[in-house]
C-alpha positions as CSV (number, residue, x, y, z in Angstrom):
1,M,-0.1,0.1,-0.2
2,I,0.9,3.7,-0.7
3,K,1.3,5.6,2.7
4,K,1.5,9.4,2.4
5,N,4.1,11.1,4.1
6,V,3.0,14.3,5.2
7,R,5.1,16.8,7.7
8,N,3.1,17.4,10.8
9,E,4.6,18.6,13.4
10,S,7.7,16.7,15.0
11,V,7.7,15.5,18.4
12,V,10.3,13.9,20.4
13,A,10.2,12.5,24.2
14,V,13.4,12.2,25.8
15,M,12.8,9.5,28.8
16,R,15.6,8.9,31.1
17,T,15.8,5.9,33.6
18,A,16.5,5.9,37.3
19,T,19.3,3.9,37.5
20,A,22.8,3.9,36.3
21,E,23.0,0.3,35.7
22,Y,22.1,-1.8,32.8
23,C,20.7,-5.0,34.9
24,K,18.7,-2.6,36.4
25,V,16.6,-0.6,34.0
26,D,13.0,-1.0,33.6
27,F,12.2,-1.3,29.8
28,R,8.4,-1.5,30.5
29,N,8.7,1.6,32.5
30,L,10.4,3.4,29.8
31,L,8.5,2.4,26.9
32,E,5.2,3.7,28.7
33,R,6.5,6.7,29.4
34,A,7.6,7.4,26.0
35,V,4.4,6.3,24.3
36,E,2.0,8.0,27.0
37,A,4.4,11.7,26.4
38,L,3.5,11.0,22.7
39,E,0.0,10.4,23.1
40,S,-0.3,13.6,25.4
41,A,0.7,15.5,21.9
42,G,-1.5,13.7,19.6
43,I,0.6,10.9,18.6
44,N,-1.1,7.5,19.3
45,L,0.0,4.1,19.4
46,P,-1.6,1.8,16.8
47,K,-5.1,0.2,18.2
48,S,-5.8,-2.1,15.1
49,G,-4.2,-3.8,11.9
50,V,-1.0,-5.5,11.6
51,V,2.4,-3.7,12.4
52,F,5.9,-4.2,11.3
53,I,8.5,-3.5,13.5
54,K,12.2,-2.5,11.7
55,P,14.8,-2.9,14.8
56,N,18.5,-2.4,14.4
57,L,20.7,-5.6,13.9
58,V,23.7,-4.7,11.6
59,I,25.9,-7.6,13.5
60,P,25.5,-10.5,15.1
61,D,26.1,-9.1,18.7
62,T,23.9,-7.7,21.6
63,A,22.8,-4.6,22.7
64,T,24.7,-4.2,25.5
65,Q,27.9,-4.1,23.2
66,S,26.2,-1.1,21.6
67,I,25.5,-2.5,18.5
68,S,21.7,-4.0,18.4
69,T,18.3,-2.6,19.3
70,D,17.9,-3.8,22.5
71,P,15.2,-7.4,22.4
72,H,13.6,-6.1,25.8
73,F,12.1,-3.1,24.2
74,I,10.8,-5.1,21.1
75,S,9.1,-7.7,23.7
76,V,7.7,-5.3,25.6
77,L,6.5,-3.0,22.4
78,I,4.8,-6.2,21.0
79,E,3.3,-7.0,24.1
80,M,1.8,-3.4,24.6
81,L,0.7,-3.5,20.8
82,L,-1.2,-6.9,20.8
83,K,-2.7,-5.5,24.1
84,N,-3.6,-2.2,22.4
85,G,-6.1,-4.2,19.9
86,V,-3.1,-4.8,16.7
87,S,-4.1,-8.2,15.4
88,K,-0.3,-8.8,14.4
89,V,3.3,-7.9,14.9
90,F,5.9,-8.8,12.2
91,V,9.5,-7.9,13.3
92,G,12.4,-7.9,10.7
93,D,15.9,-6.9,9.5
94,S,18.6,-7.5,7.1
95,S,21.9,-7.2,8.9
96,A,25.2,-5.7,6.9
97,S,27.8,-7.5,5.2
98,F,25.2,-10.3,3.4
99,I,25.3,-11.9,7.3
100,K,22.0,-14.2,7.9
101,S,19.1,-12.4,9.5
102,E,19.1,-15.9,11.1
103,D,22.1,-15.7,13.3
104,A,21.3,-12.3,13.9
105,Y,18.1,-12.9,15.5
106,Q,19.9,-15.5,17.7
107,V,23.0,-13.8,18.7
108,T,21.1,-10.8,19.7
109,G,18.3,-12.9,21.9
110,L,15.8,-11.2,19.4
111,D,14.4,-14.6,18.2
112,E,13.3,-15.6,21.7
113,A,12.3,-12.4,22.6
114,V,9.7,-12.3,19.9
115,S,8.5,-15.4,20.3
116,K,7.7,-14.9,24.0
117,A,5.9,-11.7,23.2
118,G,3.2,-13.1,20.7
119,G,5.0,-11.7,17.5
120,V,6.5,-13.1,14.6
121,L,9.9,-13.0,13.3
122,V,10.4,-12.8,9.4
123,N,13.4,-13.5,7.4
124,I,13.4,-10.4,5.2
125,D,16.0,-11.5,3.0
126,D,14.1,-14.2,1.5
127,P,13.1,-13.4,-1.6
128,A,9.6,-14.8,-1.2
129,E,8.9,-12.1,1.4
130,R,10.2,-9.5,-0.7
131,I,7.7,-6.9,-3.4
132,S,9.1,-4.4,-5.8
133,I,7.6,-1.2,-5.6
134,S,8.3,1.9,-7.9
135,L,10.0,5.0,-6.9
136,P,8.4,7.6,-9.2
137,D,10.3,10.3,-7.9
138,S,13.8,8.6,-7.5
139,D,16.6,10.2,-9.5
140,I,18.1,6.5,-8.8
141,L,16.1,3.5,-9.1
142,E,12.7,3.1,-11.1
143,S,11.7,0.3,-8.7
144,I,13.3,-1.2,-5.6
145,S,12.7,-4.6,-3.7
146,V,11.5,-3.8,0.0
147,P,10.2,-6.5,3.0
148,R,6.6,-7.3,1.9
149,K,5.1,-7.2,5.1
150,A,6.4,-4.3,5.9
151,Y,5.2,-2.7,3.1
152,E,1.6,-4.2,3.3
153,A,1.4,-3.3,7.2
154,D,-1.1,-0.2,8.3
155,C,2.1,0.8,10.4
156,I,6.0,0.7,10.7
157,I,7.5,1.3,14.1
158,N,11.2,2.2,13.4
159,F,13.2,1.0,16.4
160,G,17.1,2.2,15.5
161,K,19.8,2.1,18.0
162,I,21.8,5.3,18.9
163,K,25.4,5.4,18.0
164,T,28.4,6.7,15.9
165,H,28.9,5.4,12.5
166,R,31.8,6.0,10.4
167,V,29.5,7.1,7.2
168,G,27.4,10.2,8.2
169,A,28.7,10.6,11.9
170,F,25.6,8.8,13.4
171,T,22.9,6.4,12.9
172,C,19.6,5.7,14.6
173,C,16.2,6.0,12.7
174,V,17.1,7.5,9.7
175,K,19.7,5.2,8.3
176,N,18.0,2.3,9.8
177,Y,15.9,2.0,6.9
178,V,19.1,0.9,4.8
179,G,18.0,-2.7,6.3
180,F,15.2,-2.3,4.1
181,I,16.9,-2.5,0.8
182,D,18.0,-6.1,-0.5
183,Q,21.8,-7.0,0.1
184,T,22.7,-6.7,-4.0
185,T,21.1,-3.5,-4.3
186,R,22.4,-2.0,-1.2
187,L,25.9,-3.0,-2.2
188,A,25.6,-1.5,-5.8
189,H,24.9,1.8,-4.3
190,H,27.3,1.9,-1.1
191,Q,28.7,5.1,-2.2
192,T,27.3,8.7,-2.3
193,R,23.9,7.9,-3.6
194,M,22.9,5.9,0.1
195,P,21.7,8.6,1.9
196,K,19.4,9.8,-1.3
197,L,17.9,6.3,-1.9
198,V,17.2,5.7,2.1
199,A,15.8,9.0,1.9
200,E,13.2,8.1,-1.0
201,L,12.6,4.8,0.8
202,H,11.1,7.1,3.6
203,R,9.0,8.7,1.1
204,A,7.5,5.6,0.2
205,M,7.1,3.8,3.2
206,P,7.2,6.3,6.1
207,E,7.1,5.4,9.8
208,T,4.1,6.1,12.0
209,L,6.5,5.9,14.9
210,C,9.9,5.5,15.6
211,F,12.4,5.1,19.1
212,G,15.5,5.1,19.4
213,D,17.5,3.2,21.9
214,G,19.9,4.9,24.0
215,I,20.2,2.7,27.2
216,I,23.7,1.6,26.0
217,V,24.9,4.2,23.2
218,G,28.0,3.4,20.9
219,E,30.9,5.4,20.3
220,G,34.1,5.5,18.4
221,D,34.3,3.3,15.3
222,G,30.5,2.3,15.2
223,P,28.2,0.7,13.7
224,D,30.1,-2.5,14.2
225,I,32.9,-1.9,16.3
226,S,31.6,0.8,18.2
227,K,32.9,0.8,22.4
228,P,29.4,0.7,24.5
229,R,28.6,3.6,26.9
230,F,25.7,3.7,29.6
231,L,23.5,6.7,28.5
232,G,20.1,5.4,30.0
233,V,17.7,7.0,27.5
234,L,15.0,6.4,25.6
235,V,14.0,8.4,22.7
236,A,10.3,8.2,21.3
237,S,9.1,10.2,18.0
238,N,6.9,10.5,15.1
239,D,9.5,11.8,13.0
240,P,12.8,10.1,12.2
241,V,15.1,12.9,11.2
242,A,13.5,15.2,14.3
243,L,14.6,11.6,16.4
244,D,17.8,11.6,14.9
245,V,18.8,15.1,15.5
246,I,18.0,14.9,18.9
247,G,19.6,11.2,19.4
248,A,23.0,13.2,18.0
249,Q,22.6,15.9,20.7
250,L,22.6,13.2,23.3
251,L,25.8,12.1,22.1
252,G,27.8,15.9,21.4
253,I,27.4,15.3,17.5
254,N,26.2,18.6,15.1
255,V,23.3,18.6,13.1
256,N,25.6,19.7,10.2
257,E,27.5,16.4,10.5
258,L,24.5,14.2,9.9
259,V,24.5,13.5,6.5
260,F,21.5,10.7,6.2
261,P,19.0,12.7,8.2
262,F,19.6,16.0,6.4
263,T,19.5,14.2,3.2
264,A,16.0,12.9,4.4
265,Y,15.3,16.6,5.4
266,M,16.2,17.8,1.7
267,D,14.0,15.4,0.1
268,G,11.1,16.3,2.6
269,V,11.1,14.0,5.1
270,G,11.1,15.4,8.9
271,E,12.5,18.4,10.5
272,I,16.1,19.2,10.9
273,D,15.8,22.4,12.8
274,T,15.6,22.0,16.6
275,H,13.5,25.5,17.1
276,N,11.0,23.6,15.6
277,I,10.8,20.5,17.1
278,K,8.3,20.0,19.8
279,L,10.6,18.4,23.0
280,I,9.1,16.4,26.1
281,G,11.0,15.4,28.8
282,T,14.3,15.8,29.7
283,R,16.2,18.5,27.8
284,P,19.0,16.9,25.8
285,E,21.4,19.7,27.0
286,E,21.1,18.0,30.8
287,I,22.2,14.9,29.8
288,S,24.1,14.8,26.7
289,I,27.6,13.6,26.6
290,A,30.5,14.1,24.3
291,V,31.5,10.8,23.0
292,E,34.4,9.2,20.8
293,K,33.8,10.0,17.4
294,P,34.7,7.4,14.2
295,N,38.2,7.6,13.0
296,E,38.4,7.2,9.2
297,V,42.3,7.9,9.1
298,L,43.8,5.0,7.4
299,Y,47.3,6.1,6.5
300,G,49.7,4.5,9.0
301,R,46.9,2.9,11.1
302,F,47.1,-0.7,10.2
303,P,50.1,-2.7,9.2
304,C,50.3,-2.0,5.9
305,N,50.5,0.3,2.8
306,I,47.6,2.5,1.8
307,V,47.5,4.2,-1.3
308,L,44.3,6.4,-2.2
309,G,42.9,8.7,-4.7
310,G,39.5,9.9,-5.1
311,L,37.7,7.1,-2.7
312,C,34.1,6.7,-1.7
313,E,32.3,5.5,0.9
314,G,31.7,1.9,-0.4
315,C,35.1,0.7,-1.1
316,F,35.9,2.7,2.2
317,A,33.4,1.0,4.3
318,W,34.3,-2.3,3.1
319,F,38.1,-2.1,4.0
320,M,37.9,-0.1,6.9
321,G,35.3,-2.2,8.7
322,P,37.0,-5.6,8.4
323,A,40.5,-3.6,8.8
324,L,39.3,-2.7,12.5
325,F,38.0,-6.3,12.9
326,W,41.4,-7.4,12.2
327,Q,43.0,-5.0,14.2
328,R,41.1,-5.8,17.5
329,D,41.3,-9.9,16.9
330,G,45.0,-10.1,16.0
331,V,44.6,-10.8,12.7
332,W,47.1,-8.3,11.1
333,D,49.8,-10.1,13.1
334,K,49.0,-13.4,11.1
335,I,48.8,-11.3,7.6
336,T,52.3,-9.6,8.4
337,K,53.8,-13.1,9.7
338,N,52.3,-15.1,6.3
339,V,52.8,-12.4,3.9
340,G,55.0,-9.2,4.9
341,R,53.4,-5.8,4.4
342,P,50.6,-5.6,1.7
343,T,49.6,-2.9,-0.3
344,F,46.1,-1.9,-0.6
345,M,45.6,0.7,-3.7
346,M,41.7,2.3,-3.8
347,G,40.5,5.7,-5.6
348,F,40.2,6.4,-9.0
349,N,43.3,8.9,-9.3
350,A,45.4,7.0,-7.0
351,V,49.2,7.4,-8.1
352,D,51.9,5.3,-6.2
353,R,55.4,6.6,-6.6
354,N,56.5,3.4,-4.6
355,F,55.2,0.7,-6.4
356,E,57.7,-1.4,-7.1
357,K,58.9,-1.2,-3.3
358,H,55.7,-2.0,-2.1
359,L,55.6,-5.0,-4.6
360,K,58.7,-6.3,-2.9
361,E,57.2,-5.9,0.6
362,G,54.0,-7.8,0.1
363,P,51.4,-8.7,-1.9
364,Y,49.5,-5.8,-3.4
365,F,46.1,-5.6,-3.7
366,V,43.8,-3.0,-6.0
367,I,40.4,-2.8,-4.9
368,G,37.4,-1.3,-6.9
369,D,36.4,-0.7,-10.6
370,C,37.8,3.1,-10.5
371,T,41.2,2.5,-10.0
372,P,43.9,3.1,-12.4
373,H,43.7,0.3,-15.6
374,S,47.7,0.3,-15.3
375,F,47.8,-1.5,-11.8
376,Q,44.6,-3.4,-12.7
377,Q,46.3,-4.9,-15.2
378,D,49.8,-5.1,-13.8
379,P,50.4,-9.1,-13.7
380,R,51.9,-8.4,-10.2
381,T,48.8,-6.9,-8.5
382,I,45.7,-8.4,-7.2
383,F,42.8,-6.9,-8.8
384,I,39.5,-7.0,-6.7
385,P,36.8,-5.9,-9.4
386,G,33.7,-4.3,-8.5
387,C,31.8,-0.9,-7.8
388,C,31.6,-1.5,-4.9
389,P,33.6,-5.5,-4.4
390,G,31.8,-5.8,-0.5
391,P,32.9,-9.0,0.7
392,V,34.8,-9.5,-2.0
393,I,37.5,-7.2,-0.2
394,P,38.2,-8.8,2.9
395,E,37.3,-12.5,1.2
396,T,40.0,-11.8,-1.2
397,I,42.5,-10.3,1.5
398,L,42.4,-13.0,3.7
399,K,42.6,-15.8,0.7
400,V,46.0,-14.2,-0.4
401,C,47.4,-13.9,2.8
402,K,46.5,-17.4,3.8
403,V,44.2,-16.3,6.7
404,T,41.4,-18.9,7.8
405,P,38.7,-16.8,8.5
406,E,37.4,-18.0,12.4
C-alpha cells in the first residue's frame, strides 16, 4: 500500500532511566512513559491492524555491546501493541555484510524475545518475503525491492540504536532503513548515493512511530565495532529526522554532521531544525555526553601500505570495517607473519610513486573498478573488481594472505 508522507508537527520525547546500571533498567516503564508522552501530543500507539517493527541488527552482537536494538524493548512493545488491539506484529531486519538474518536474530536474543511476546519474526532476506515497489520520483532507481510485510503493514515502527557511524557520523532511525534494502541493491549503491536512496525509501514507506534505544549507546568506530557507553535513555518520536537530531545532540554530535538525516530532510522527510521540534521530557543538554567519534584515518593505522585516490564510502566502508576487526582480533599479526606488508590501492586517481618498492614488501591489492587500469592490469597485482566489491574485499585479502576466517 502507498502511504502518504506528510510533514506534521515533529514531536520528540526523551525518557531517562532512574538507574545507571543496565541490569536495573525498567524497559517497560521507559517505553510506557515514552508512549504516554507522545499520546499527550496527540500521537497514538496503533490500536488495530498489522504493525511491522524494524529494529537495528547490523551484525550478530548484543545491545549491551552498543550494536543492536535491545530485545527487551521489542518484546515490551509487541505486548503493548497486542494489548492495544493490534491484530498481528511482524519484526524483521537485514544485517550488514551479507550476514544471515537468522544468525543476528539468535545472537542478539531477538528471536526468543519476539516469540515470547507473541510477535512473528520475518526473514526479510528471503526473496519470497520481498516485493518490488516503484520509486516514481527517484533520481536513482525506477523500482526497489522491499520487505512485503513491512510494505503491506498498516503501520511501521522504526526502532533504531543510537550510536556513531563511520559514514555520516551518526546512526539511529533514518539510516536504519538501509536494512529494508535488499543486499545486492545495497552493495551496488553503497557510495554517496545511499543517503538519497534511503530518503526516497522513507518517502515511499514512512513510519508512523520511531524509537531510539539509547540505554547503552555506541561511540568510536561505529556502527559495528563501537564501544559501549551507558546513557540510560529512550527517545521516541513521530519523525525519524527529528529523533536523529535529538539523538545526535545526546552524543554531542552537531546537526551539520548528519548526512543521512539532512539528506532526508532536504528530500521532504521530517524536521531538522531543533527550533521547530516539540520536546517532551528530559532536555538533551541536561544529559548529553561527548562521545568519541569515528576515526576515518587509513594512513599509518594498520601494518600495511595505503595508496588512495578519490575514494567513495563503498570501498572505504568495506575495507575499514574488516581492518578494524582484524586489528581487534589479532588478524593483522597473522597477515604480516604470512605475507609481509601488503599494499592496498583504492580510488579513481590513485598514484603510487613507490610501486616497485611496495611490490617487494608483500601482496599488492588494487581494489575497485575505479582504480587506474595500469595498476589493475599489472600481472604483479591482485585486482579486486566491482563497484563496490563489498565482501569480496576481505574474502580475497584473507585468502591471498593465507588466513582462515574464524
